[in-house]
C-alpha positions as CSV (number, residue, x, y, z in Angstrom):
1,M,-113.1,57.3,-268.1
2,K,-113.2,54.4,-265.6
3,I,-110.8,54.3,-262.7
4,L,-110.3,51.4,-260.2
5,V,-109.2,52.5,-256.7
6,V,-107.7,49.7,-254.6
7,D,-106.8,50.1,-250.9
8,D,-107.7,48.3,-247.7
9,E,-108.2,51.7,-246.0
10,R,-111.9,52.1,-246.7
11,T,-112.1,55.7,-245.6
12,L,-109.3,56.7,-248.0
13,V,-111.0,54.8,-250.8
14,K,-114.2,56.6,-250.1
15,G,-112.4,60.0,-250.2
16,I,-110.6,59.3,-253.4
17,K,-113.8,58.0,-255.0
18,F,-115.7,61.1,-254.0
19,N,-113.1,63.4,-255.4
20,L,-112.6,61.6,-258.7
21,E,-116.3,61.3,-259.3
22,N,-116.5,65.1,-258.8
23,E,-114.1,65.3,-261.7
24,G,-116.5,63.3,-263.9
25,Y,-114.7,59.9,-263.7
26,E,-116.5,56.6,-263.2
27,V,-114.9,54.9,-260.1
28,E,-114.9,51.3,-259.1
29,C,-113.4,50.2,-255.7
30,A,-111.7,47.1,-254.3
31,F,-110.0,46.5,-250.9
32,D,-107.4,43.8,-251.6
33,G,-105.0,42.9,-254.3
34,A,-106.7,39.7,-255.4
35,A,-110.0,41.6,-256.1
36,A,-108.0,44.2,-258.0
37,V,-106.6,41.6,-260.4
38,E,-110.0,40.1,-261.0
39,L,-111.6,43.5,-261.7
40,A,-108.8,44.5,-264.0
41,R,-109.3,41.2,-265.9
42,E,-113.1,41.5,-266.2
43,G,-113.6,45.2,-266.7
44,K,-112.6,47.9,-269.2
45,L,-110.4,50.2,-267.0
46,D,-108.6,53.4,-268.1
47,L,-106.5,53.6,-264.9
48,I,-105.8,51.9,-261.6
49,I,-104.8,53.5,-258.3
50,L,-103.2,50.6,-256.3
51,D,-102.0,50.6,-252.7
52,L,-98.7,48.8,-252.0
53,M,-99.6,47.2,-248.6
54,M,-102.8,45.1,-248.7
55,P,-104.2,41.8,-247.5
56,E,-104.6,38.7,-249.7
57,L,-102.2,40.0,-252.3
58,D,-100.0,43.0,-252.0
59,G,-99.8,45.8,-254.5
60,L,-96.5,44.7,-256.1
61,E,-97.8,41.2,-256.8
62,A,-101.1,42.5,-258.0
63,C,-99.4,44.9,-260.3
64,M,-97.2,42.1,-261.8
65,R,-100.3,39.9,-262.4
66,I,-102.2,42.7,-264.0
67,R,-99.2,43.4,-266.3
68,E,-99.5,39.8,-267.6
69,F,-102.7,40.8,-269.5
70,S,-103.0,44.6,-269.4
71,N,-101.0,47.8,-270.0
72,V,-103.6,49.9,-268.2
73,P,-101.8,52.9,-266.4
74,I,-101.2,52.2,-262.7
75,I,-100.4,54.7,-259.9
76,M,-99.0,53.0,-256.9
77,L,-99.8,54.3,-253.4
78,T,-97.7,53.6,-250.3
79,A,-96.9,54.8,-246.9
80,K,-93.2,54.0,-247.6
81,S,-90.9,56.7,-248.9
82,E,-87.7,54.8,-249.5
83,D,-86.2,54.9,-253.0
84,A,-85.9,51.1,-253.1
85,D,-89.7,50.7,-252.6
86,K,-90.4,53.2,-255.4
87,L,-88.0,51.5,-257.8
88,M,-89.6,48.1,-256.9
89,G,-93.0,49.5,-257.9
90,F,-91.6,50.6,-261.2
91,E,-89.9,47.2,-261.7
92,C,-93.3,45.5,-261.3
93,G,-94.9,47.7,-263.9
94,A,-96.3,50.8,-262.1
95,D,-96.4,54.0,-264.2
96,D,-96.4,56.4,-261.3
97,Y,-95.9,56.5,-257.5
98,L,-97.4,58.6,-254.7
99,T,-96.4,58.4,-251.1
100,K,-99.0,58.8,-248.3
101,P,-100.1,61.1,-247.0
102,F,-100.7,63.0,-250.3
103,N,-102.6,66.0,-251.5
104,I,-105.7,65.0,-253.4
105,L,-105.0,67.7,-255.9
106,E,-101.6,66.1,-256.7
107,L,-103.3,62.7,-257.2
108,K,-105.9,64.2,-259.5
109,A,-103.1,66.0,-261.5
110,R,-101.2,62.7,-261.9
111,V,-104.4,60.9,-262.9
112,R,-105.1,63.5,-265.6
113,A,-101.5,63.4,-266.9
114,L,-101.5,59.6,-267.2
115,L,-104.9,59.5,-268.9
116,R,-103.7,62.1,-271.4
117,R,-100.7,60.2,-272.3
118,A,-102.5,56.9,-272.5
119,A,-105.0,58.4,-274.8
120,G,-102.2,59.8,-277.0
121,V,-103.4,63.4,-276.7
122,Q,-99.8,64.6,-277.1
123,R,-98.9,62.6,-280.1
124,S,-97.1,64.2,-283.0
125,Q,-98.2,63.9,-286.6
126,G,-97.5,60.6,-288.4
127,S,-99.0,57.3,-287.3
128,V,-96.0,54.9,-287.8
129,L,-92.4,55.2,-286.6
130,T,-89.9,52.6,-287.8
131,A,-86.2,52.4,-286.9
132,G,-83.8,49.5,-286.2
133,G,-86.5,46.9,-286.5
134,I,-88.6,48.7,-283.9
135,T,-92.1,49.9,-285.1
136,L,-94.4,52.2,-283.3
137,N,-98.0,52.8,-284.3
138,T,-98.8,56.1,-282.7
139,D,-102.5,55.9,-283.4
140,E,-102.8,52.6,-281.6
141,R,-99.9,53.3,-279.2
142,S,-98.6,49.9,-280.0
143,A,-95.0,48.6,-280.5
144,A,-93.4,45.7,-282.4
145,L,-89.9,44.3,-282.8
146,G,-89.8,42.8,-286.3
147,D,-93.0,40.8,-286.7
148,R,-93.5,40.4,-282.9
149,T,-95.8,42.6,-281.0
150,V,-94.3,44.0,-277.8
151,D,-96.4,45.0,-274.8
152,L,-95.3,48.3,-273.3
153,T,-96.7,50.2,-270.3
154,A,-98.0,53.8,-270.9
155,K,-94.7,55.3,-269.6
156,E,-92.5,52.9,-271.5
157,Y,-94.4,53.8,-274.7
158,D,-94.1,57.5,-274.1
159,L,-90.4,57.2,-273.4
160,I,-89.5,55.2,-276.5
161,E,-91.7,57.4,-278.8
162,L,-89.9,60.5,-277.6
163,L,-86.5,59.0,-278.2
164,M,-87.4,57.6,-281.6
165,R,-88.9,60.9,-282.7
166,N,-85.7,62.6,-281.8
167,P,-82.9,60.3,-282.9
168,R,-79.4,61.0,-281.6
169,R,-80.7,63.8,-279.4
170,V,-79.3,63.1,-275.9
171,Y,-81.8,63.6,-273.0
172,S,-80.7,63.8,-269.4
173,R,-82.7,61.8,-266.8
174,E,-84.0,65.1,-265.5
175,N,-85.1,66.1,-269.0
176,L,-86.9,62.8,-269.5
177,M,-88.7,63.0,-266.2
178,N,-89.9,66.5,-267.0
179,V,-91.0,65.6,-270.6
180,V,-92.4,62.1,-270.1
181,W,-93.7,62.2,-266.6
182,G,-94.6,65.9,-266.7
183,Y,-93.1,66.9,-263.4
184,S,-90.0,66.4,-261.3
185,Y,-89.6,63.5,-258.9
186,A,-87.2,65.6,-256.7
187,G,-84.2,63.4,-257.3
188,D,-85.8,60.0,-258.1
189,Y,-84.2,60.0,-261.5
190,R,-83.3,56.3,-261.2
191,T,-86.9,55.8,-262.3
192,V,-85.7,56.6,-265.8
193,D,-83.0,54.0,-265.6
194,V,-85.5,51.3,-264.7
195,H,-87.7,52.2,-267.6
196,I,-84.8,52.3,-270.0
197,R,-83.6,48.9,-268.8
198,R,-87.1,47.5,-269.3
199,L,-87.3,48.9,-272.8
200,R,-84.0,47.4,-273.7
201,E,-85.2,44.0,-272.4
202,K,-88.3,44.3,-274.6
203,L,-86.9,46.0,-277.8
204,E,-83.2,45.2,-278.1
205,L,-81.9,41.9,-279.4
206,N,-79.0,42.1,-276.9
207,P,-80.1,44.2,-273.9
208,A,-76.6,44.1,-272.4
209,E,-75.2,45.7,-275.5
210,P,-78.0,47.8,-277.0
211,D,-77.9,48.9,-280.6
212,H,-80.6,51.6,-280.5
213,I,-81.5,52.6,-276.9
214,C,-78.1,54.0,-276.0
215,T,-76.4,55.7,-273.1
216,K,-74.1,58.7,-273.4
217,W,-72.2,58.2,-270.2
218,G,-72.5,61.0,-267.7
219,V,-75.1,62.8,-269.9
220,G,-78.2,60.7,-270.6
221,Y,-79.9,58.5,-273.1
222,Y,-80.6,58.7,-276.9
223,F,-81.9,56.6,-279.7
224,K,-79.6,55.5,-282.5
225,E,-81.2,54.5,-285.8
């Protein structure tokens, strides 16, 4: 597994690289957003750890540019802790978020969780799911709306697969955080709202009045066939 670590704090990058290599990962490093985009474009990466505040190109812009050509899982690092900054990271396509200073054990746990999901280790049986014009190929972890291929991030894919495999079952935001993300965000459940909105924009013909990715007000979200 190849991981790209991007941060202008070289000491931090060195520490992350050391710890991840001890876990058996191959680690490549960059120190600004522009270099991160180029490395993501050129190399086969399994995951990116990307700092928010960097020279040349900040993490948000770098994340958006990477999302133009890749769905590689991205963990955003930042010294900021405000909810608005976290939500902005998810809006730009990040799959996870970790606030500095962080415990390296927590970072490694999140890396493992994202890589497992990206590899489809937790897939259920059956390679194709189809409902409401939406098709998922669970072997390839790909999605389509009608005849059009739809690019989803790792977390977007995990979320829609869970909902489609359990039609009409209503999941609270807390349930979805625990099942899809694998741990609690201690109250940052609006992350789920952001991902649901992005899925509707990508998979619903009318995102403002969705036919399939539905809300049960005051309870949570469910998939209607």
